[in-house]
C-alpha positions in Angstrom: 135.9 122.1 158.8 138.3 123.4 156.1 140.0 126.8 156.4 139.5 129.0 153.2 141.1 132.3 152.4 139.1 134.7 150.2 139.0 138.0 148.4 135.6 139.6 148.1 133.8 142.9 147.7 130.8 144.3 149.5 127.9 146.4 147.9 129.9 149.6 148.4 132.8 148.2 146.4 135.1 147.8 149.4 137.6 145.0 149.2 137.7 142.3 151.9 140.5 139.7 152.4 140.1 137.3 155.2 139.6 133.6 156.0 136.6 131.4 157.1 135.9 127.8 158.1 133.5 125.8 156.0 132.7 122.2 155.0 133.6 122.7 151.4 134.0 125.3 148.7 130.2 125.6 148.0 129.5 126.1 151.7 132.2 128.9 151.8 130.5 130.7 148.9 127.1 130.5 150.6 128.6 131.9 153.9 130.1 134.8 152.0 126.8 135.6 150.3 125.1 135.5 153.7 127.6 138.1 154.9 126.7 140.3 151.9 130.0 139.8 150.1 130.6 139.0 146.5 133.6 136.5 146.3 136.1 136.9 143.5 138.7 134.4 144.8 138.3 131.5 147.3 141.0 129.0 147.9 142.1 126.5 150.6 144.8 128.0 152.9 148.4 126.8 152.7 148.0 125.2 156.1 145.0 123.3 154.8 146.9 122.1 151.7 149.8 120.9 153.8 147.4 119.1 156.2 145.7 117.3 153.3 149.0 116.4 151.7 150.3 115.0 155.0 147.2 112.9 155.3 147.9 111.1 152.0 151.6 110.2 151.9 152.7 108.1 148.9 149.1 108.2 147.4 147.7 106.2 150.2 144.3 107.9 150.1 141.6 105.5 151.4 139.8 103.5 148.8 136.1 102.9 148.7 136.7 99.3 149.8 138.5 100.6 153.0 135.6 102.9 153.9 133.0 100.2 153.2 134.9 97.7 155.4 135.1 100.2 158.3 131.4 101.2 157.9 130.3 97.6 157.9 132.3 96.9 161.1 130.8 100.0 162.8 127.3 98.8 161.7 127.8 95.3 163.1 129.3 96.6 166.4 126.6 99.2 167.0 123.8 96.7 166.1 125.1 94.6 168.9 124.9 97.5 171.4 128.5 98.8 171.3 128.8 102.6 171.8 130.2 104.7 168.9 133.5 105.5 170.7 134.3 101.9 171.6 133.1 100.8 168.1 135.6 103.2 166.5 138.5 101.9 168.7 137.6 98.3 167.8 137.2 99.1 164.0 140.5 100.9 164.0 142.4 97.7 164.7 141.1 96.1 161.6 141.8 99.0 159.2 144.8 98.2 157.0 145.0 101.6 155.1 147.5 103.7 157.1 145.8 107.0 156.2 142.3 105.9 157.2 143.7 104.3 160.4 145.2 107.7 161.4 141.9 109.5 160.6 139.9 107.1 162.7 142.3 107.5 165.5 141.9 111.3 165.4 138.1 111.0 165.2 138.2 108.6 168.2 140.1 111.2 170.2 137.8 114.0 169.3 134.7 112.0 170.1 136.2 111.2 173.6 136.4 115.0 174.1 132.7 115.4 173.3 132.8 116.4 169.6 129.9 115.0 167.5 130.8 112.4 165.0 129.4 114.3 162.0 131.6 117.3 162.9 134.6 115.1 163.0 133.8 113.5 159.6 133.3 117.0 158.0 137.0 117.6 158.5 137.8 114.9 155.9 135.6 115.7 152.8 138.0 113.8 150.5 137.2 110.6 152.5 133.6 111.0 153.7 131.3 112.6 151.1 128.3 114.8 151.8 125.9 111.9 151.7 127.9 110.0 154.4 128.1 113.0 156.7 124.4 113.9 156.2 123.3 110.4 157.1 125.5 110.4 160.2 123.9 113.7 161.3 120.5 112.1 160.9 121.7 109.2 163.1 122.8 111.6 165.8 119.5 113.4 165.7 117.3 110.3 165.8 119.6 108.1 167.9 119.4 105.3 165.2 123.2 105.1 164.6 123.1 101.3 163.9 120.3 101.7 161.3 122.1 104.6 159.6 125.5 102.8 159.4 123.7 99.6 158.1 122.2 101.7 155.3 125.6 103.3 154.6 127.4 100.0 154.6 124.8 98.6 152.1 125.2 101.7 149.8 129.0 101.6 149.9 129.0 97.8 149.2 126.8 98.4 146.2 128.9 101.2 144.9 132.1 99.0 145.3 130.4 96.1 143.5 129.3 98.4 140.6 132.9 99.7 140.2 134.3 96.1 140.3 131.7 94.9 137.7 132.5 97.8 135.4 136.2 97.2 135.5 135.7 93.5 135.0 133.4 94.1 132.0 136.0 96.3 130.4 139.0 93.9 130.7 138.2 91.6 127.8 137.3 94.4 125.3 140.5 96.3 126.3 142.6 93.1 125.7 141.0 92.5 122.3 141.5 96.2 121.3 145.1 96.0 122.4 145.7 92.9 120.3 144.0 94.6 117.4 146.2 97.7 117.7 149.4 95.6 118.0 148.4 93.5 114.9 147.9 96.7 112.9 151.4 98.0 113.9 152.9 94.6 113.1 151.4 94.5 109.7 152.3 98.1 108.8 155.9 97.7 110.1 156.8 94.2 108.9 154.4 92.6 106.5 153.5 95.5 104.1 157.1 96.8 103.7 158.2 93.3 102.5 155.2 93.1 100.1 156.0 96.6 98.8 159.3 95.3 97.4 157.3 92.8 95.2 155.1 95.6 94.0 158.0 98.0 93.2 158.3 96.8 89.6 154.6 97.1 88.7 153.3 100.1 86.7 149.9 100.2 88.3 148.4 98.8 91.5 144.8 98.4 92.7 143.7 101.6 94.6 143.3 99.7 97.9 146.8 98.3 97.8 148.3 101.6 96.9 146.4 103.3 99.8 147.6 100.6 102.3 151.2 101.0 101.2 151.0 104.8 101.7 149.4 104.3 105.1 152.2 101.9 106.0 154.9 104.5 105.2 153.1 107.1 107.3 152.8 104.7 110.2 156.5 103.9 110.0 157.4 107.6 109.9 155.1 108.8 112.7 154.6 105.7 114.9 156.8 107.1 117.7 154.5 110.1 117.9 151.5 107.7 118.3 153.3 105.9 121.1 153.9 109.2 122.9 150.2 109.9 122.5 149.4 107.0 124.9 150.8 108.7 128.1 149.4 112.0 126.8 145.9 110.5 126.7 146.3 109.2 130.2 147.3 112.7 131.4 144.4 114.3 129.6 142.0 111.8 131.1 143.1 112.9 134.6 142.7 116.6 133.5 139.2 115.8 132.3 138.3 114.9 135.9 139.8 118.1 137.4 138.8 120.7 134.8 135.1 121.4 134.7 135.0 122.5 131.1 136.8 119.4 129.9 134.8 117.1 132.1 131.6 118.7 130.8 132.8 118.1 127.2 133.7 114.4 128.0 130.4 113.9 129.8 128.5 115.2 126.9 130.5 113.1 124.4 129.8 109.8 126.2 126.1 110.5 126.1 126.2 111.0 122.3 128.0 107.7 121.6 125.4 104.9 121.3 127.7 102.2 122.9 128.4 104.3 126.0 125.1 106.2 126.3 123.1 103.2 127.7 125.9 102.2 130.1 126.2 105.7 131.5 122.5 106.2 132.0 122.2 102.8 133.7 125.0 103.6 136.0 123.6 107.1 136.9 120.1 105.6 137.4 121.6 103.2 139.9 123.6 105.9 141.7 120.6 108.2 142.0 118.1 105.5 143.0 120.5 103.9 145.5 121.2 107.3 147.2 117.5 108.2 147.3 116.6 104.8 148.7 119.1 105.0 151.6 118.3 108.6 152.4 114.5 108.1 152.5 114.9 104.9 154.5 116.9 106.9 157.0 114.2 109.5 157.5 115.5 112.4 155.3 112.7 114.6 153.9 112.3 114.5 150.1 113.7 118.0 149.3 116.9 117.3 151.2 117.1 113.7 149.9 116.9 115.0 146.3 119.6 117.6 147.0 122.0 114.9 148.3 121.1 112.3 145.7 121.8 114.7 142.8 125.3 115.3 144.2 126.0 111.5 144.0 125.4 111.7 140.2 128.8 111.8 138.3 127.8 113.0 134.8 127.5 116.8 134.7 124.9 116.9 131.9 122.6 114.5 133.7 123.2 116.3 137.0 122.1 119.6 135.4 118.9 118.1 134.3 118.2 116.6 137.7 118.7 120.0 139.3 115.6 121.1 137.4 113.7 118.3 139.3 114.8 119.9 142.6 113.5 123.3 141.5 110.2 121.9 140.3 109.7 120.0 143.6 110.2 123.2 145.6 107.6 124.8 143.4 105.1 122.2 144.4 105.1 119.8 141.4 105.0 116.0 141.8 108.2 114.0 141.8 107.0 111.6 139.1 106.0 114.5 136.8 109.3 116.3 137.3 111.4 113.2 136.7 109.3 112.2 133.7 110.2 115.5 131.9 113.9 114.8 132.3 113.6 111.4 130.6 116.2 110.2 133.2 114.6 107.0 134.3 113.2 104.4 131.9 109.5 104.8 131.3 108.5 101.7 133.3 109.9 103.2 136.5 107.9 106.4 136.3 104.7 104.5 137.0 106.4 103.0 140.1 107.4 106.5 141.4 103.8 107.8 140.8 102.4 104.9 142.8 104.9 105.5 145.6 103.8 109.1 145.8 100.1 108.1 146.0 100.7 105.5 148.7 103.4 107.5 150.6 106.0 104.7 150.2 108.7 106.4 148.1 111.4 104.8 150.1 110.2 101.3 149.2 109.6 102.3 145.6 113.2 103.6 145.2 114.5 100.4 146.9 112.5 98.3 144.4 113.8 100.5 141.5 117.3 100.0 142.8 116.9 96.2 142.8 115.5 96.2 139.3 118.3 98.4 138.0 120.8 96.2 139.6 119.4 93.2 137.8 119.6 95.1 134.5 123.1 96.2 135.2 124.2 92.6 135.9 123.1 91.7 132.4 125.5 94.3 130.9 128.6 92.5 129.7 131.4 93.1 127.2 129.8 90.8 124.5 128.5 93.7 122.3 131.8 95.5 122.6 133.8 92.4 121.8 131.6 91.5 118.8 132.1 95.1 117.5 135.9 94.8 118.1 136.1 91.4 116.4 134.1 92.8 113.5 136.6 95.6 113.1 139.5 93.1 113.1 137.7 91.1 110.5 137.3 94.1 108.3 141.0 95.0 108.7 142.1 91.5 107.7 139.9 91.7 104.7 141.3 95.2 103.8 144.9 93.9 104.1 144.4 90.6 102.4 141.9 91.2 99.6 143.9 93.9 97.7 146.8 91.4 97.4 144.6 88.5 96.1 144.1 89.9 92.6 147.9 90.5 92.3 148.7 86.9 93.2 147.0 85.7 90.1 149.0 88.0 87.8 
């Protein structure tokens, strides 16, 4: 549990300043509302900040691959009859990440003292997300730890593969874009200035040539500002992830760009279907499964639309009807969801949906982006070369 300090007012207008323990910020707000308080400020206590900072020295925060490896080990050990405390001790010896190793060591000590595993995991929300903790709670309730960890390992493995595939798919377009940018700077700095000397004595120039020469002068004058913009963009990107307003803006922007829209929707479809599949297989009821699956979605605009699905399900509407209105899934999957509702096999349906979406995602590659980039290079070469050709015959 995390310690929060808060400032709040009650219905009479009296001010309250105190602290409370909660899983995360949202849980803290809910607890305050249950106490009849209206929060105006909630923050992690200084002790909590220093505890988190000490957990991640030198940016050694556990990666998804570290958590997936640990979860797979636990799944294998418990499937072979090893108890959770002994499984943690054995898994700890194979964990290379220093931070995760320390966390597992602390969890092992607390479990030996009788603390439930889910309660131990809740203390590290930056490492074990809500989906992970909720599934572990279900495993504790049902006694099916090995089954839950098997599902978790599969889900984490899938998420890791998606991230790796996305990075790999972006490498070639980024290299081509980099070469294109360097080529432009080279032409504007070295080629066009030398050609401009030849054109100096001419009374009139073709409009394209004159335009390029002017652009060349501007680039030479302000290119250092452009170079400084690169680290600024990197900083802004990190800000986008932390600031809700900026993240909402960037999430809306990627959905409006045709090239990125399809990729984002395919990725969020996969996240949502994968989360629902593992939750329903683990025995989570649909309302709770939807709540957790929506939290796994990264794009804020899509998440907002899926929150409407949760609301309509609570009002008694069918899942297939509610999802169809959001236009979240491709049309061919709505029929599958409807069939799953009628047969009572939604877990199997979302598992099938996940597999089909995976197949679609594997076909996504950098070819369209590369063709687009090569086309842009082609156009620039024409723009630089063709205005000079008429002059060469003069």
